[in-house]
BADREN-480178 format. One record per residue (C-alpha): residue number from 1; y, x, z; residue in three letters. Coordinates in pm, whole numbers, m for minus. Example, Ala and Ser with C-alpha at 12.3 -4.5 7.8 and 13.67 -1.06 7.14 Angstrom:
2
{atom 1 {m450 1230 780} ALA}
{atom 2 {m106 1367 714} SER}
***
This chain:
311
{atom 1 {10652 6248 2536} UNK}
{atom 2 {10723 6412 2865} UNK}
{atom 3 {10656 6784 2870} UNK}
{atom 4 {10437 6888 3159} UNK}
{atom 5 {10492 7245 3261} UNK}
{atom 6 {10178 7409 3393} UNK}
{atom 7 {10226 7596 3719} UNK}
{atom 8 {10147 7963 3712} UNK}
{atom 9 {9803 8013 3871} UNK}
{atom 10 {9934 8327 4043} UNK}
{atom 11 {10173 8111 4243} UNK}
{atom 12 {9879 7916 4385} UNK}
{atom 13 {9703 8244 4463} UNK}
{atom 14 {9989 8396 4662} UNK}
{atom 15 {10110 8076 4828} UNK}
{atom 16 {9857 8076 5116} UNK}
{atom 17 {9933 8443 5180} UNK}
{atom 18 {10303 8374 5216} UNK}
{atom 19 {10236 8088 5457} UNK}
{atom 20 {10013 8304 5676} UNK}
{atom 21 {10243 8604 5673} UNK}
{atom 22 {10400 8519 6008} UNK}
{atom 23 {10065 8458 6175} UNK}
{atom 24 {9925 8778 6028} UNK}
{atom 25 {10214 8977 6172} UNK}
{atom 26 {10135 8834 6514} UNK}
{atom 27 {9775 8948 6489} UNK}
{atom 28 {9851 9297 6360} UNK}
{atom 29 {10029 9472 6648} UNK}
{atom 30 {10055 9839 6741} UNK}
{atom 31 {9756 9941 6952} UNK}
{atom 32 {9828 10004 7319} UNK}
{atom 33 {9733 10321 7501} UNK}
{atom 34 {9477 10305 7780} UNK}
{atom 35 {9735 10317 8059} UNK}
{atom 36 {9971 10073 7884} UNK}
{atom 37 {9686 9826 7840} UNK}
{atom 38 {9585 9872 8205} UNK}
{atom 39 {9943 9804 8319} UNK}
{atom 40 {9952 9491 8101} UNK}
{atom 41 {9636 9358 8264} UNK}
{atom 42 {9752 9458 8613} UNK}
{atom 43 {10070 9255 8571} UNK}
{atom 44 {9859 8945 8510} UNK}
{atom 45 {9701 8988 8854} UNK}
{atom 46 {9958 8816 9077} UNK}
{atom 47 {9793 8914 9405} UNK}
{atom 48 {9780 9282 9306} UNK}
{atom 49 {10144 9274 9196} UNK}
{atom 50 {10243 9117 9528} UNK}
{atom 51 {10066 9404 9703} UNK}
{atom 52 {10244 9657 9482} UNK}
{atom 53 {10588 9504 9545} UNK}
{atom 54 {10522 9494 9920} UNK}
{atom 55 {10425 9861 9928} UNK}
{atom 56 {10731 9964 9725} UNK}
{atom 57 {10956 9760 9955} UNK}
{atom 58 {10782 9909 10260} UNK}
{atom 59 {10846 10263 10140} UNK}
{atom 60 {11210 10191 10062} UNK}
{atom 61 {11271 10025 10398} UNK}
{atom 62 {11094 10306 10583} UNK}
{atom 63 {11336 10554 10425} UNK}
{atom 64 {11656 10349 10447} UNK}
{atom 65 {11642 10152 10774} UNK}
{atom 66 {11619 10441 11027} UNK}
{atom 67 {11896 10617 10836} UNK}
{atom 68 {12151 10331 10826} UNK}
{atom 69 {12065 10154 11150} UNK}
{atom 70 {12311 10182 11441} UNK}
{atom 71 {12015 10222 11677} UNK}
{atom 72 {11826 10545 11731} UNK}
{atom 73 {11451 10581 11735} UNK}
{atom 74 {11449 10800 12046} UNK}
{atom 75 {11761 10700 12246} UNK}
{atom 76 {11703 10476 12548} UNK}
{atom 77 {11908 10190 12691} UNK}
{atom 78 {11757 10072 13019} UNK}
{atom 79 {12013 9791 13048} UNK}
{atom 80 {11842 9616 12754} UNK}
{atom 81 {11476 9648 12845} UNK}
{atom 82 {11218 9414 12689} UNK}
{atom 83 {11468 9185 12517} UNK}
{atom 84 {11321 8915 12294} UNK}
{atom 85 {11403 8916 11919} UNK}
{atom 86 {11765 8821 11854} UNK}
{atom 87 {12043 8870 11601} UNK}
{atom 88 {12136 9205 11757} UNK}
{atom 89 {11775 9325 11793} UNK}
{atom 90 {11569 9157 11521} UNK}
{atom 91 {11232 9265 11663} UNK}
{atom 92 {11345 9288 12026} UNK}
{atom 93 {11341 9598 12247} UNK}
{atom 94 {11075 9789 12440} UNK}
{atom 95 {11046 9903 12804} UNK}
{atom 96 {11305 10178 12746} UNK}
{atom 97 {11554 9953 12565} UNK}
{atom 98 {11475 10106 12225} UNK}
{atom 99 {11510 9883 11920} UNK}
{atom 100 {11165 9775 11799} UNK}
{atom 101 {11292 9703 11447} UNK}
{atom 102 {11401 10063 11389} UNK}
{atom 103 {11089 10202 11555} UNK}
{atom 104 {10868 9982 11336} UNK}
{atom 105 {11019 10124 11018} UNK}
{atom 106 {11011 10476 11156} UNK}
{atom 107 {10645 10417 11235} UNK}
{atom 108 {10600 10317 10871} UNK}
{atom 109 {10730 10662 10776} UNK}
{atom 110 {10469 10831 10991} UNK}
{atom 111 {10182 10609 10878} UNK}
{atom 112 {10267 10632 10507} UNK}
{atom 113 {10320 11007 10531} UNK}
{atom 114 {9978 11058 10690} UNK}
{atom 115 {9809 10825 10444} UNK}
{atom 116 {9966 10974 10130} UNK}
{atom 117 {9925 11340 10234} UNK}
{atom 118 {9564 11286 10342} UNK}
{atom 119 {9490 11103 10016} UNK}
{atom 120 {9641 11384 9808} UNK}
{atom 121 {9438 11649 9992} UNK}
{atom 122 {9122 11442 9955} UNK}
{atom 123 {9202 11390 9587} UNK}
{atom 124 {9245 11760 9509} UNK}
{atom 125 {8940 11881 9703} UNK}
{atom 126 {8719 11592 9595} UNK}
{atom 127 {8805 11621 9225} UNK}
{atom 128 {8743 11996 9214} UNK}
{atom 129 {8424 11981 9420} UNK}
{atom 130 {8279 11675 9252} UNK}
{atom 131 {8376 11792 8904} UNK}
{atom 132 {8200 12127 8948} UNK}
{atom 133 {7888 11967 9101} UNK}
{atom 134 {7857 11707 8828} UNK}
{atom 135 {7923 11946 8541} UNK}
{atom 136 {7695 12226 8655} UNK}
{atom 137 {7408 12001 8763} UNK}
{atom 138 {7068 12137 8860} UNK}
{atom 139 {7038 12351 9172} UNK}
{atom 140 {7415 12391 9204} UNK}
{atom 141 {7459 12014 9217} UNK}
{atom 142 {7171 11975 9463} UNK}
{atom 143 {7311 12232 9709} UNK}
{atom 144 {7668 12105 9684} UNK}
{atom 145 {7569 11742 9737} UNK}
{atom 146 {7351 11829 10038} UNK}
{atom 147 {7666 11981 10195} UNK}
{atom 148 {7851 11657 10114} UNK}
{atom 149 {7580 11450 10283} UNK}
{atom 150 {7602 11662 10600} UNK}
{atom 151 {7982 11625 10614} UNK}
{atom 152 {7957 11254 10536} UNK}
{atom 153 {7747 11204 10849} UNK}
{atom 154 {7997 11370 11084} UNK}
{atom 155 {8215 11111 11265} UNK}
{atom 156 {8590 11160 11214} UNK}
{atom 157 {8658 11096 11581} UNK}
{atom 158 {8436 11388 11681} UNK}
{atom 159 {8621 11617 11440} UNK}
{atom 160 {8957 11500 11576} UNK}
{atom 161 {8856 11558 11938} UNK}
{atom 162 {8733 11908 11860} UNK}
{atom 163 {9056 11989 11675} UNK}
{atom 164 {9264 11845 11958} UNK}
{atom 165 {9098 12091 12197} UNK}
{atom 166 {9171 12382 11964} UNK}
{atom 167 {9509 12287 11814} UNK}
{atom 168 {9646 12027 12052} UNK}
{atom 169 {9740 11666 11971} UNK}
{atom 170 {9985 11639 11680} UNK}
{atom 171 {10037 11478 11342} UNK}
{atom 172 {9921 11796 11168} UNK}
{atom 173 {9594 11787 11360} UNK}
{atom 174 {9531 11428 11250} UNK}
{atom 175 {9595 11514 10884} UNK}
{atom 176 {9364 11816 10900} UNK}
{atom 177 {9094 11611 11073} UNK}
{atom 178 {9112 11333 10811} UNK}
{atom 179 {9115 11586 10526} UNK}
{atom 180 {8814 11783 10655} UNK}
{atom 181 {8570 11500 10590} UNK}
{atom 182 {8773 11245 10392} UNK}
{atom 183 {8729 11413 10054} UNK}
{atom 184 {8352 11357 10037} UNK}
{atom 185 {8393 11003 9907} UNK}
{atom 186 {8615 11122 9622} UNK}
{atom 187 {8371 11404 9543} UNK}
{atom 188 {8078 11165 9511} UNK}
{atom 189 {8269 10933 9280} UNK}
{atom 190 {8394 11214 9055} UNK}
{atom 191 {8050 11372 9044} UNK}
{atom 192 {7891 11044 8935} UNK}
{atom 193 {8149 10993 8659} UNK}
{atom 194 {8115 11351 8533} UNK}
{atom 195 {7735 11323 8521} UNK}
{atom 196 {7776 11020 8297} UNK}
{atom 197 {8045 11159 8068} UNK}
{atom 198 {7934 11521 8023} UNK}
{atom 199 {7668 11424 7766} UNK}
{atom 200 {7911 11237 7542} UNK}
{atom 201 {7966 11365 7188} UNK}
{atom 202 {8323 11489 7239} UNK}
{atom 203 {8208 11705 7533} UNK}
{atom 204 {7918 11843 7329} UNK}
{atom 205 {8161 11920 7047} UNK}
{atom 206 {8387 12114 7284} UNK}
{atom 207 {8089 12317 7403} UNK}
{atom 208 {7986 12394 7043} UNK}
{atom 209 {8336 12531 6974} UNK}
{atom 210 {8300 12770 7268} UNK}
{atom 211 {8534 12601 7516} UNK}
{atom 212 {8514 12732 7871} UNK}
{atom 213 {8370 12515 8146} UNK}
{atom 214 {8703 12501 8330} UNK}
{atom 215 {8878 12376 8017} UNK}
{atom 216 {8611 12114 7945} UNK}
{atom 217 {8637 11981 8301} UNK}
{atom 218 {9018 11981 8291} UNK}
{atom 219 {9072 11848 7938} UNK}
{atom 220 {8767 11634 7862} UNK}
{atom 221 {8599 11516 8180} UNK}
{atom 222 {8870 11455 8439} UNK}
{atom 223 {9105 11249 8214} UNK}
{atom 224 {8817 11010 8150} UNK}
{atom 225 {8755 10963 8522} UNK}
{atom 226 {9115 10879 8616} UNK}
{atom 227 {9041 10508 8656} UNK}
{atom 228 {8792 10546 8943} UNK}
{atom 229 {9004 10827 9091} UNK}
{atom 230 {9318 10609 9107} UNK}
{atom 231 {9122 10322 9260} UNK}
{atom 232 {8971 10556 9521} UNK}
{atom 233 {9317 10685 9613} UNK}
{atom 234 {9439 10330 9681} UNK}
{atom 235 {9145 10288 9918} UNK}
{atom 236 {9183 10630 10083} UNK}
{atom 237 {9548 10575 10181} UNK}
{atom 238 {9488 10263 10396} UNK}
{atom 239 {9182 10424 10552} UNK}
{atom 240 {9393 10724 10657} UNK}
{atom 241 {9671 10496 10784} UNK}
{atom 242 {9426 10300 10995} UNK}
{atom 243 {9271 10620 11129} UNK}
{atom 244 {9615 10750 11230} UNK}
{atom 245 {9701 10419 11398} UNK}
{atom 246 {9369 10418 11584} UNK}
{atom 247 {9407 10778 11703} UNK}
{atom 248 {9769 10720 11804} UNK}
{atom 249 {9656 10411 11992} UNK}
{atom 250 {9417 10636 12185} UNK}
{atom 251 {9703 10876 12262} UNK}
{atom 252 {9594 11144 12014} UNK}
{atom 253 {9878 11097 11765} UNK}
{atom 254 {10251 11161 11764} UNK}
{atom 255 {10417 11223 12098} UNK}
{atom 256 {10664 10992 12269} UNK}
{atom 257 {10955 10919 12212} UNK}
{atom 258 {10873 10930 11840} UNK}
{atom 259 {10702 10623 11704} UNK}
{atom 260 {10408 10528 11490} UNK}
{atom 261 {10244 10188 11465} UNK}
{atom 262 {9953 10304 11678} UNK}
{atom 263 {10181 10448 11948} UNK}
{atom 264 {10382 10124 11959} UNK}
{atom 265 {10064 9917 11994} UNK}
{atom 266 {9942 10144 12273} UNK}
{atom 267 {10274 10115 12459} UNK}
{atom 268 {10276 9735 12421} UNK}
{atom 269 {9920 9671 12535} UNK}
{atom 270 {9985 9689 12915} UNK}
{atom 271 {10272 9436 12895} UNK}
{atom 272 {10126 9192 12643} UNK}
{atom 273 {10018 8954 12920} UNK}
{atom 274 {10369 8949 13068} UNK}
{atom 275 {10504 8761 12766} UNK}
{atom 276 {10652 9051 12566} UNK}
{atom 277 {10450 8948 12258} UNK}
{atom 278 {10690 9099 12004} UNK}
{atom 279 {10611 9457 12105} UNK}
{atom 280 {10252 9429 11984} UNK}
{atom 281 {10300 9162 11718} UNK}
{atom 282 {10524 9353 11476} UNK}
{atom 283 {10334 9684 11457} UNK}
{atom 284 {10004 9493 11431} UNK}
{atom 285 {10153 9270 11160} UNK}
{atom 286 {10266 9564 10948} UNK}
{atom 287 {9934 9744 10989} UNK}
{atom 288 {9754 9431 10870} UNK}
{atom 289 {9990 9366 10578} UNK}
{atom 290 {9972 9728 10464} UNK}
{atom 291 {9592 9728 10475} UNK}
{atom 292 {9585 9402 10280} UNK}
{atom 293 {9838 9522 10020} UNK}
{atom 294 {9650 9845 9949} UNK}
{atom 295 {9317 9666 9921} UNK}
{atom 296 {9435 9394 9681} UNK}
{atom 297 {9615 9659 9476} UNK}
{atom 298 {9297 9865 9464} UNK}
{atom 299 {9096 9564 9350} UNK}
{atom 300 {9354 9488 9083} UNK}
{atom 301 {9355 9847 8960} UNK}
{atom 302 {8976 9849 8947} UNK}
{atom 303 {8982 9549 8714} UNK}
{atom 304 {9275 9677 8510} UNK}
{atom 305 {9129 10026 8457} UNK}
{atom 306 {8780 9907 8370} UNK}
{atom 307 {8724 10001 8003} UNK}
{atom 308 {8471 9719 7964} UNK}
{atom 309 {8750 9465 8018} UNK}
{atom 310 {8986 9618 7765} UNK}
{atom 311 {9076 9400 7473} UNK}
***
Protein backbone atom coordinates (compact mmCIF):
# COMPACT_ATOMS: atom_id res chain seq x y z
CA UNK A 1 0.00 0.00 0.00
CA UNK A 2 1.38 3.34 -0.97
CA UNK A 3 2.08 5.64 1.94
CA UNK A 4 0.52 9.05 1.52
CA UNK A 5 2.34 11.73 3.41
CA UNK A 6 0.05 14.47 4.64
CA UNK A 7 1.30 17.97 3.91
CA UNK A 8 1.86 20.17 6.90
CA UNK A 9 -1.11 22.57 7.18
CA UNK A 10 1.30 25.36 8.13
CA UNK A 11 2.84 25.13 4.68
CA UNK A 12 -0.54 25.89 3.11
CA UNK A 13 -0.98 28.78 5.53
CA UNK A 14 2.30 30.50 4.71
CA UNK A 15 2.36 29.71 0.99
CA UNK A 16 0.12 32.61 -0.12
CA UNK A 17 2.15 34.99 2.03
CA UNK A 18 5.38 33.96 0.33
CA UNK A 19 3.83 34.43 -3.11
CA UNK A 20 2.60 37.92 -2.26
CA UNK A 21 5.82 39.01 -0.60
CA UNK A 22 7.12 40.79 -3.70
CA UNK A 23 3.84 42.59 -4.30
CA UNK A 24 3.61 43.58 -0.65
CA UNK A 25 7.07 45.12 -0.80
CA UNK A 26 5.96 47.20 -3.76
CA UNK A 27 3.00 48.54 -1.83
CA UNK A 28 4.90 49.30 1.37
CA UNK A 29 7.30 52.12 0.45
CA UNK A 30 8.88 54.85 2.55
CA UNK A 31 6.54 57.83 2.79
CA UNK A 32 7.59 60.90 0.83
CA UNK A 33 7.90 64.35 2.32
CA UNK A 34 5.56 67.10 1.15
CA UNK A 35 8.13 68.73 -1.14
CA UNK A 36 9.39 65.39 -2.50
CA UNK A 37 5.83 64.36 -3.33
CA UNK A 38 5.19 67.75 -4.96
CA UNK A 39 8.34 67.37 -7.10
CA UNK A 40 7.23 63.87 -8.13
CA UNK A 41 3.86 65.20 -9.30
CA UNK A 42 5.44 68.22 -10.99
CA UNK A 43 7.67 65.96 -13.07
CA UNK A 44 4.57 64.26 -14.47
CA UNK A 45 3.39 67.61 -15.84
CA UNK A 46 5.26 67.76 -19.16
CA UNK A 47 4.20 71.30 -20.01
CA UNK A 48 5.35 72.63 -16.63
CA UNK A 49 8.67 70.82 -16.95
CA UNK A 50 9.17 72.30 -20.42
CA UNK A 51 8.61 75.74 -18.90
CA UNK A 52 11.09 74.98 -16.11
CA UNK A 53 13.77 73.76 -18.53
CA UNK A 54 13.27 76.82 -20.73
CA UNK A 55 13.68 79.19 -17.79
CA UNK A 56 16.82 77.41 -16.57
CA UNK A 57 18.29 77.52 -20.09
CA UNK A 58 17.31 81.20 -20.39
CA UNK A 59 19.13 82.08 -17.18
CA UNK A 60 22.24 80.16 -18.18
CA UNK A 61 22.35 81.72 -21.64
CA UNK A 62 21.77 85.20 -20.22
CA UNK A 63 24.85 84.75 -18.03
CA UNK A 64 27.12 82.97 -20.52
CA UNK A 65 26.41 84.48 -23.96
CA UNK A 66 27.33 88.16 -23.30
CA UNK A 67 30.46 86.95 -21.53
CA UNK A 68 31.83 84.63 -24.26
CA UNK A 69 30.51 86.41 -27.35
CA UNK A 70 33.03 88.25 -29.56
CA UNK A 71 30.50 91.07 -29.94
CA UNK A 72 29.91 93.78 -27.38
CA UNK A 73 26.54 94.95 -26.15
CA UNK A 74 27.42 98.63 -26.43
CA UNK A 75 30.05 98.88 -29.21
CA UNK A 76 28.84 100.15 -32.58
CA UNK A 77 29.78 99.16 -36.12
CA UNK A 78 28.09 101.46 -38.63
CA UNK A 79 29.48 99.47 -41.57
CA UNK A 80 27.16 96.59 -40.62
CA UNK A 81 23.89 98.40 -39.99
CA UNK A 82 20.58 96.49 -40.12
CA UNK A 83 22.03 93.23 -41.41
CA UNK A 84 19.61 90.31 -41.68
CA UNK A 85 20.23 87.15 -39.58
CA UNK A 86 23.24 85.21 -40.84
CA UNK A 87 25.92 82.80 -39.64
CA UNK A 88 28.03 85.68 -38.34
CA UNK A 89 25.11 87.54 -36.73
CA UNK A 90 22.48 84.96 -35.78
CA UNK A 91 19.78 87.52 -34.97
CA UNK A 92 21.05 90.23 -37.32
CA UNK A 93 22.21 93.73 -36.35
CA UNK A 94 20.48 96.99 -35.42
CA UNK A 95 20.77 100.57 -36.73
CA UNK A 96 24.14 101.02 -34.99
CA UNK A 97 25.59 97.71 -36.20
CA UNK A 98 25.26 96.08 -32.77
CA UNK A 99 24.68 92.34 -32.65
CA UNK A 100 21.02 91.63 -31.82
CA UNK A 101 21.81 88.13 -30.53
CA UNK A 102 24.09 89.42 -27.77
CA UNK A 103 21.74 92.29 -26.95
CA UNK A 104 18.81 89.88 -26.67
CA UNK A 105 20.59 87.79 -24.05
CA UNK A 106 21.83 90.88 -22.25
CA UNK A 107 18.23 92.08 -22.23
CA UNK A 108 17.31 88.76 -20.63
CA UNK A 109 19.72 89.63 -17.80
CA UNK A 110 17.96 92.93 -17.19
CA UNK A 111 14.46 91.50 -17.41
CA UNK A 112 15.18 88.49 -15.18
CA UNK A 113 17.03 90.66 -12.67
CA UNK A 114 14.07 93.04 -12.38
CA UNK A 115 11.57 90.21 -12.17
CA UNK A 116 13.44 88.19 -9.54
CA UNK A 117 14.40 91.17 -7.34
CA UNK A 118 10.89 92.61 -7.47
CA UNK A 119 9.41 89.19 -6.64
CA UNK A 120 11.74 88.75 -3.66
CA UNK A 121 10.87 92.20 -2.29
CA UNK A 122 7.16 91.53 -2.79
CA UNK A 123 7.57 88.14 -1.12
CA UNK A 124 9.27 89.49 2.01
CA UNK A 125 6.92 92.46 2.51
CA UNK A 126 3.79 90.54 1.58
CA UNK A 127 4.55 87.56 3.85
CA UNK A 128 5.31 89.74 6.87
CA UNK A 129 2.35 92.07 6.33
CA UNK A 130 -0.16 89.38 5.45
CA UNK A 131 1.03 87.06 8.20
CA UNK A 132 0.60 89.72 10.89
CA UNK A 133 -2.83 90.81 9.56
CA UNK A 134 -4.15 87.27 9.38
CA UNK A 135 -2.80 86.19 12.75
CA UNK A 136 -3.88 89.23 14.73
CA UNK A 137 -7.32 89.52 13.13
CA UNK A 138 -9.97 91.89 14.43
CA UNK A 139 -9.36 95.64 14.19
CA UNK A 140 -5.69 95.18 13.32
CA UNK A 141 -6.62 93.05 10.31
CA UNK A 142 -9.35 95.49 9.26
CA UNK A 143 -7.02 98.53 9.31
CA UNK A 144 -4.16 96.73 7.59
CA UNK A 145 -6.35 95.35 4.80
CA UNK A 146 -7.96 98.76 4.17
CA UNK A 147 -4.42 100.06 3.53
CA UNK A 148 -3.87 97.15 1.13
CA UNK A 149 -7.07 97.99 -0.74
CA UNK A 150 -5.99 101.62 -1.17
CA UNK A 151 -2.57 100.58 -2.51
CA UNK A 152 -4.16 97.95 -4.74
CA UNK A 153 -6.17 100.65 -6.49
CA UNK A 154 -3.15 102.82 -7.34
CA UNK A 155 -1.97 102.25 -10.95
CA UNK A 156 1.68 101.19 -11.23
CA UNK A 157 2.24 103.56 -14.14
CA UNK A 158 1.25 106.54 -12.00
CA UNK A 159 3.70 105.47 -9.29
CA UNK A 160 6.47 105.05 -11.87
CA UNK A 161 5.87 108.48 -13.40
CA UNK A 162 5.94 110.14 -9.99
CA UNK A 163 9.18 108.34 -9.08
CA UNK A 164 10.71 109.24 -12.44
CA UNK A 165 10.14 112.92 -11.64
CA UNK A 166 11.76 112.55 -8.22
CA UNK A 167 14.52 109.98 -8.88
CA UNK A 168 14.97 110.06 -12.64
CA UNK A 169 14.53 107.16 -15.09
CA UNK A 170 16.60 104.11 -14.13
CA UNK A 171 16.38 100.40 -13.39
CA UNK A 172 16.36 101.11 -9.66
CA UNK A 173 13.35 103.38 -10.06
CA UNK A 174 11.44 100.65 -11.89
CA UNK A 175 12.20 98.08 -9.17
CA UNK A 176 11.12 100.49 -6.42
CA UNK A 177 7.95 101.36 -8.31
CA UNK A 178 7.01 97.70 -8.82
CA UNK A 179 7.83 96.86 -5.20
CA UNK A 180 5.78 99.73 -3.74
CA UNK A 181 2.47 98.23 -4.82
CA UNK A 182 3.37 94.74 -6.03
CA UNK A 183 3.43 93.13 -2.59
CA UNK A 184 -0.30 93.61 -1.93
CA UNK A 185 -1.23 90.49 -3.88
CA UNK A 186 1.15 88.36 -1.82
CA UNK A 187 -0.15 89.93 1.40
CA UNK A 188 -3.75 89.06 0.57
CA UNK A 189 -2.88 85.45 -0.24
CA UNK A 190 -0.81 84.95 2.91
CA UNK A 191 -3.45 86.61 5.05
CA UNK A 192 -6.15 84.30 3.69
CA UNK A 193 -4.04 81.20 4.33
CA UNK A 194 -3.13 82.30 7.86
CA UNK A 195 -6.78 82.99 8.72
CA UNK A 196 -7.57 79.42 7.72
CA UNK A 197 -4.65 77.72 9.46
CA UNK A 198 -4.42 79.68 12.73
CA UNK A 199 -7.35 77.77 14.27
CA UNK A 200 -5.83 74.35 13.62
CA UNK A 201 -5.00 72.14 16.60
CA UNK A 202 -1.21 72.35 16.29
CA UNK A 203 -1.40 76.17 16.39
CA UNK A 204 -3.69 76.06 19.43
CA UNK A 205 -1.26 73.67 21.11
CA UNK A 206 1.64 76.07 20.51
CA UNK A 207 -0.37 78.89 22.07
CA UNK A 208 -1.20 76.74 25.12
CA UNK A 209 2.53 76.09 25.66
CA UNK A 210 3.16 79.84 25.73
CA UNK A 211 4.84 80.27 22.35
CA UNK A 212 5.26 83.85 21.20
CA UNK A 213 3.25 85.16 18.26
CA UNK A 214 6.38 85.71 16.16
CA UNK A 215 7.44 82.10 16.70
CA UNK A 216 3.99 80.73 15.88
CA UNK A 217 3.90 82.71 12.64
CA UNK A 218 7.45 81.69 11.71
CA UNK A 219 7.34 78.03 12.74
CA UNK A 220 3.70 76.98 12.40
CA UNK A 221 1.84 79.24 10.01
CA UNK A 222 4.26 80.27 7.26
CA UNK A 223 5.62 76.76 6.50
CA UNK A 224 2.05 75.62 5.85
CA UNK A 225 1.46 78.44 3.38
CA UNK A 226 4.56 77.81 1.24
CA UNK A 227 2.56 76.22 -1.58
CA UNK A 228 0.49 79.33 -2.42
CA UNK A 229 3.52 81.55 -1.78
CA UNK A 230 5.68 79.67 -4.31
CA UNK A 231 2.89 79.75 -6.88
CA UNK A 232 2.42 83.49 -6.35
CA UNK A 233 6.15 84.09 -6.85
CA UNK A 234 6.05 82.33 -10.22
CA UNK A 235 3.25 84.69 -11.23
CA UNK A 236 4.89 87.82 -9.79
CA UNK A 237 8.13 87.38 -11.74
CA UNK A 238 6.55 87.47 -15.24
CA UNK A 239 4.33 90.37 -14.20
CA UNK A 240 7.41 92.36 -13.15
CA UNK A 241 9.24 91.38 -16.36
CA UNK A 242 6.33 92.56 -18.48
CA UNK A 243 6.09 95.80 -16.50
CA UNK A 244 9.80 96.47 -17.05
CA UNK A 245 9.49 95.72 -20.77
CA UNK A 246 6.46 98.01 -21.06
CA UNK A 247 8.15 100.87 -19.20
CA UNK A 248 11.36 100.45 -21.19
CA UNK A 249 9.28 100.47 -24.36
CA UNK A 250 7.92 103.86 -23.24
CA UNK A 251 11.48 105.10 -22.66
CA UNK A 252 11.32 104.92 -18.86
CA UNK A 253 13.71 101.99 -18.42
CA UNK A 254 17.41 101.42 -18.90
CA UNK A 255 19.31 103.99 -20.92
CA UNK A 256 20.87 103.42 -24.34
CA UNK A 257 23.30 101.85 -25.28
CA UNK A 258 22.42 99.18 -22.70
CA UNK A 259 19.68 96.80 -23.71
CA UNK A 260 16.52 95.30 -22.35
CA UNK A 261 13.76 93.60 -24.32
CA UNK A 262 11.54 96.66 -24.00
CA UNK A 263 14.29 99.03 -25.17
CA UNK A 264 15.02 96.79 -28.18
CA UNK A 265 11.33 96.70 -29.11
CA UNK A 266 11.11 100.48 -28.81
CA UNK A 267 14.18 100.96 -31.03
CA UNK A 268 12.83 98.52 -33.64
CA UNK A 269 9.32 99.95 -33.89
CA UNK A 270 10.14 102.88 -36.26
CA UNK A 271 11.91 100.59 -38.76
CA UNK A 272 9.58 97.59 -38.67
CA UNK A 273 7.83 98.70 -41.86
CA UNK A 274 11.15 98.97 -43.71
CA UNK A 275 11.62 95.19 -43.61
CA UNK A 276 13.95 94.88 -40.60
CA UNK A 277 11.58 92.38 -38.96
CA UNK A 278 14.26 90.62 -36.89
CA UNK A 279 14.84 93.63 -34.65
CA UNK A 280 11.34 93.41 -33.18
CA UNK A 281 10.73 89.69 -33.67
CA UNK A 282 13.40 88.30 -31.34
CA UNK A 283 12.80 90.48 -28.25
CA UNK A 284 9.04 90.02 -28.67
CA UNK A 285 9.52 86.26 -29.05
CA UNK A 286 11.54 85.96 -25.85
CA UNK A 287 9.10 88.12 -23.90
CA UNK A 288 6.26 85.87 -25.05
CA UNK A 289 8.11 82.61 -24.35
CA UNK A 290 9.19 83.79 -20.90
CA UNK A 291 5.65 84.82 -19.98
CA UNK A 292 4.34 81.48 -21.20
CA UNK A 293 7.02 79.47 -19.37
CA UNK A 294 6.40 81.19 -16.04
CA UNK A 295 2.64 80.79 -16.33
CA UNK A 296 2.68 77.07 -17.20
CA UNK A 297 5.22 76.50 -14.43
CA UNK A 298 2.99 78.35 -11.99
CA UNK A 299 -0.02 76.26 -13.02
CA UNK A 300 2.02 73.09 -12.62
CA UNK A 301 3.26 74.13 -9.19
CA UNK A 302 -0.28 74.98 -8.11
CA UNK A 303 -1.39 71.44 -8.94
CA UNK A 304 1.73 69.82 -7.49
CA UNK A 305 1.59 71.73 -4.18
CA UNK A 306 -2.13 71.24 -3.64
CA UNK A 307 -2.46 69.01 -0.53
CA UNK A 308 -5.84 67.75 -1.75
CA UNK A 309 -4.13 66.05 -4.70
CA UNK A 310 -1.48 64.33 -2.61
CA UNK A 311 -1.53 60.58 -2.68
